[in-house]
N, C-alpha and C positions, 0 to 999 in steps of 0.2 A: 504494500500500500503505500502511497506516494506521502512524503512527511509535508507537502502542500495542500491547506485545506482551501478547497474552492471557495471563493466569495461571490455572491449574485445579489441583485437588488431585488428579485422577485422570485420567490419560488411556490409553484401552485402543487399542491397535493391533491392527487384524485384527477379522472380524466371523463367525466360526464359531462352532461351538458353545461353545468355550472362552471366545472373547470376549463373547458375549451373557450366558454365566452369571456371569462375571465381572462384568457393566456390572449385571445384577440384582442381585446382592449388595453391589455397590460403591453402587449407587442406594439401596438401601434401609439402608445404612450412613450415608446421607446424604455421601457423598463427591463427588456430582455429577459423574458420571463423563461423560467426552465419548470418542466412538467414532469413530475413523476407519475407513471399511469395507474399504479396500485397492482393487486392482482386481477382485477377485472376491468381492461382497458376498454373505455368507452361506457363503462357503468350499465345500470340495469337496462338501459336501451338497446343493448347488444343481445338481450334475450326476448325484445319484443319484436313480433313478425311485421306488424304494420302501424304505423305512426300516422294519425290520419289529421291528428288535431294539433299539429306545428305549424304555424303560419309560415306561409310562403310554398307549400306543396300542395298544389289543388288537387293532384291525383294520390295523394298519400307518397308514403316512401317507408320502406323497411327500416328498423332500428340500425342494424349494424351499416348499412349503406350512410345512414344519417350521419353517425358517428365517424366513420371515416371522411365525409366532407367536412365536419367541424374541425376534425384534427389537421385536414389539408388546407384549409381556410387559417387556421391559427399558425401554421409552420410559414404558410405565404407571408406572414407578417413579421417571421423571425422567432415564432417560439421554438425554442429545443424539447421536443418530447422522448423523453427517456423512458426504458422499460424499466421499472424498479419499484420496490417497496419501502416506503418510510416506516421504519421498525422502532424509532425513539424521537424523541423531541426534548430539547431543553430552552425553553423559551426565556428570553429577558424580559423582565418586568419593567426596565426603563425605556423612557422615550430615547429615541434613536438608539437602543440596544440592538446587538447583532444576537439572531435566533440561531442555534444550532440545533442540527438536524442528522440522524443517522439513517442510511438508505442501505437495506439489506444487510443490517446487522454489521457494516463494515465500513462503507464509504461515509466520512463526514463532510458535511456541507454548512455553510454559514451564510445566512439571509439575511437581508434588511428589513424585507417584509415576506410574511407567508399567508397565502391564502388556501384555506382550509375546505375542500371540497370532495371530501371523503364519501359523502351520500349515506344512505340507511339501506339496510339490507330488509327485504320483505320476509317474514318467517312463514314457512311452508311446513307442510304436514309431517313431511319426510316419507310419505308413501313411494314405493318404486314407481309404482302406476303413474302417481301425479307429477313426478319430475319428469317420466319418459314424456308427458305430454303437455310440459310447459311451452308456450307459443303454438300448441296445437289444439287449444282450447281451453287450457288452464292458466289463470292469470290472477294477479294480486292485485290488480287495479281496476276495478269496475267503470271508473270514468274514463278511464284510458281506453279500454279494451270493449265496453258494454254495446259500443255502437253496431259491431261486426256481430251481435246476436239480437238484431230488432228482429221482432215478432217470432221468436224461437223462445224454447223453453232452456232455463238455466237453474243454476243452484249456487247458493253461496254459504260460505263457513266463515261462522263468526257471533259473537253474542254480544259485542260492545257497541258504541253509538257510531263507531266508523261502519262497522258491518251494517248495522241498523240504516245508516243513511245510505249506504252502497245500495242495499237491499232494495229500499223502496225508489232509488235510481234507476235501478235494474227495471223495476215493475213497470215504471214509466214508459219502455222501450220494449220489453221482452213480453213474450205471451202470457208466461207463468213462471215463476220463481218460488223455489224451495229454499227455505233457509233451516241450516243446521246448527244446532245449539247442543252442545255437549252436557249441559247440566239442566236442571227442571227449571232454571230462571233465567232471564237475560241480564247482563250487565249495563246496559243500556239505559240512560236515563229514562224517566218516567213519560217525559214528553215524544222521545223516539221510539219508546216501545207502544205509545199510542197509535204513533202514524204508521209503524209495522202492523198492528193489529186492526186498523183500520184501512188497510190496502186489501182490495177483494181478491186482486189475483197473486198474492204473497202468501206462502202458507210455510208456517213454522213447525219445526219439528223438534221438541226437546227431547234430551237424553240420547241424542242420537247423532253417530260419527261416520266418519268416511272410512268403510272397510277395503273398497278398489274404486279406481276409475277405469271406467270400461272404454275400450276402443284401442286400436293399432296406431293409426298415424295422427288422428284426431278424437276428439272427445265424442263418445256416443251415448255414453250413460254411466251412472252412478251405482253402485252398492253400498248400503249403506246398513248399518248394524246399531240397534238399539242396547244402549250399554247396561240396562236394568234387565231385559228379559233375552238379551242374546238374539233376541230375531232381527234376520237379515232379509231386506228389500231391496229392491232394483226400481229407477226411473230413467226415462230416456231423457237425455239432455245434450245441447251440443257443447255448453259453457260451464265452467265451474271456476268460481272467484273465491279466492282465500284471503279472509279478512280478519286475522288473527295478529294482526300488529307488524310494526316495522322495528328493527334494530339500528340504531345510528351508528357508523364505523366510527366509533370516539374513542375506543380503549386506550390507544396510546397517549391523548391528551388527557386524560385523568390525573388530577390535582395540578395540572397546569392551566387548564381553560376552564373558565366556569360553565358548569351545565345545568340542566334540571334534573330532577329526580329518575328520567326513563333515559338521560345520557344525551340529549339534545343541546347542542352548544347555543349559549344565551348570548343575544346581540344586542347592541344599546340601540333601543327606539326604532326608528326606519333604518339603520345603517348595518352596515356589516360587520362592525366594530366588535371585536371581542371584550375580556377585561384584560388582554395584554396588548400592549402599543405595538404597534406594527404586525399584528395578527388578526385575520379576517376569516369570516366563516359564510360559505354560500352553499346554497342549494339544499337538497335535503338533511344534510347534516345539522341544519339549524331551522329546518321547516317541517313540522308535523301535522300541518293543517293542509296545506294543498297538495303538495310533493307530485309536481307537474313537471314536465321537460320545460315547458315556457318559462314557469316561473323560477325552476332552477337557473335558467338561462339568464332572466331578469336579475337575479341576486348575484352571479356571476359577473355581470357589466358593472353592478353597484361595488362589488369587491376592488374590483380593478381600478375603478374611479377612486374610491376610498384609498387604497393602497397609495394611488399616484399623488393625491392632496397629501396624505402622512408623510410621504417623502418628501414632497415640495416646504413643508412646514418645518422637517428637521433640518433640511440642507438649509433654510433660511435662517434657521434659531429661533422660530416661532414656538409659542407653546401649543403642542397639539390639543384640539377642543376633544372633549369626551362626547 
């Protein structure tokens, strides 16, 4: 390993829509950003077959192609994209401080600003049949993919507010929605439960879990099991939506960057500023409400602008505002 530690102006951790948008703006501002892609280059969109709700694609586009294009656009302006995983960080709490980052447990880098865009990972049930059909009818985002199942029968797994909201969303566009709740009650708020129960084409099955997702290339049905009686039953569906939560990819930042009790990074007001000067967060890593590609891209833009302004105030000797 070289004795010389690389010093850069702007380090971007993560390569989803937030990271690449931040890279585009940072590169155009001559911050010479370097991006480390993480374990899943391109982020969650690389597991999405069709993206129909991102502006600028009137015919839609598949997720992997979209992420390749975002990378090419970022590189056109001078972003250096590197394959690698940030495995440790040592953030300075001082204005103008230098942040130290370790990549792949070996390479040391020092950065004047860091943009965290590591995203969040959807929780799945872990069934082999479910994993096989991800992108073939199994989805963790009803708002993203529900349109493809218009006037079809679908099922959704989950019992919280997000599951209830997505179930009623699906009921507005699908013929029939079956909601599987593992316990004998829903965790969703009373208002959301009332919305679910008052939706005529939405059926809730309590004490029910997925036994197997049926289908070879695409989802064709669902075998369910009542966890009290052990009785199994099947329904025909074309889409299965998993709404049991997300886990933000923030483990390496624990103890350094402020986060809420579920691990999402906390940003100041409408900005992308964290509690650490010069460290910014964008995308799903700090957004548990919307979790859309377009909103992630928007906060990526904000993070790059915040980083540019931060560097300008540091270089001029001004005090960085909170």
